[in-house]
C-alpha positions, 0 to 999 in steps of 0.5 A: 468530572474526570475526563478522558486523557492519554499522555505517554511523555517521559518525565524521568528528569523530574525529582520526586516529591509529594506534599500531603497538605497544601498545593502539590504537583504529581508529574505523570510519566504515563497517564491514562484517564479512561471511562468506566463501564457506567460512563463515569471516567476514571483516573488511572495511576502513572507507572512511575510518577515523579513530583514537584511543588507548585513553586517548581512548576513556576521556576522550572516551567521551561522544563515542564512545558508539554508535560502532563501534571496533576495538582491537588490544592485549594483554589485561591482565586476564582478568576472566572467560572473556568479559571482559578489560581492555586498557591500556598503562601506558607509553603510557596511564597507569592508564586501562583499557577493559573489553572484553566478548566478545559474539560467542557464541564463546570466545576462546582465548588461547595459554597462556603467550604474550603475544599481541594481540587485535583486537576490534571493537565498540560503545563504551558505558558499562558497565552489568552488568544491561543487558549480562547481559540483552542478551547472555545473559551471567552476569557476576557483580556482585562482579567488575565493580563497578569497571567500572560506568558506565566505558567498555566495548567490546561486541565483536561481533568478536574475533580473535587478532592475533599478529605474523608472527614469532609464527606462523612460530616456533610455527605449531601454536598458530595452525593453523585459526584466523582471525587479524588480522595487521599487517605490511609487504608484501614481494615480490609472488610473483604477483597472488594471493600476497605476502610479509608481514613485521613492520613494517620487518623483512622477513627471517626473520619473513616469512609467505607470504600467499595472497589468492584475491581479489587487489588490484591497488593493493597495493604493496611497502612498504604497511603492511596488516592481513591477516585470514584463516586460517593453514594448512600450505603444500601446493601441491596443496591450496591450488590445489585449494581456492582455484582458484590458477593457479600455473605450474610454476616458481612452484610449485617456487619456493614449495615450496622456500621455504615447503614446511615453513612456515605460510601465511595464506589471506587473506579480506581485506587492507586498509591500516593507518592510521599517524600 
């Protein structure tokens, strides 16, 4: 569940870098997480994002203390139901960063699946006593001695971050959940709908995105992050729930192509920052 968070801290001194696979950190200069009309909060893109790898979060913790960051990575070690570590041995050696779920909502990982998580929160040096008191947690000391005074992210926003192909292959795992998905914009069906595919892999893993608040500056080939809820495709329900204005031809086309497939109803679409 993506939760409401406001932060306006400047991060101009942070170098820009985005890794499309593995752990990545997006420094949010201005982040606004706001609730959408149906009660499902959304993640809004920063105006001027910068970025750094997970290792840089560890190496430059003092510079990042108090900064709001977004990490996108597969959890490596679930320390407890409310904490996990992220790392990538190929890219970042032995560096690990502890993520604390301070959203007040559980994060449910699909059993037996390797799915990334997108977490947004403030970087701080981990102090067990302070974290337990401030966020009403009951983390046990014996499990956290190795993380004391090391970099941690106190996550105020968490969402599963599967690839489009994960969703199209096993949609039942994701129906009704708010997700954060990266991909490449494919064909625009109309102003309020487009195809999202895995980066440079438009084809069998395409996912239909319906964006009730369309963006005129969204172009084919753009790499984007889509936040929203996955649901089964149903023309009548989608038009009713989101005031869509599909004509009969488009309805028929979409029904033929996506009638038995999942779609994502986007609360927000924003650019993914690449190298």
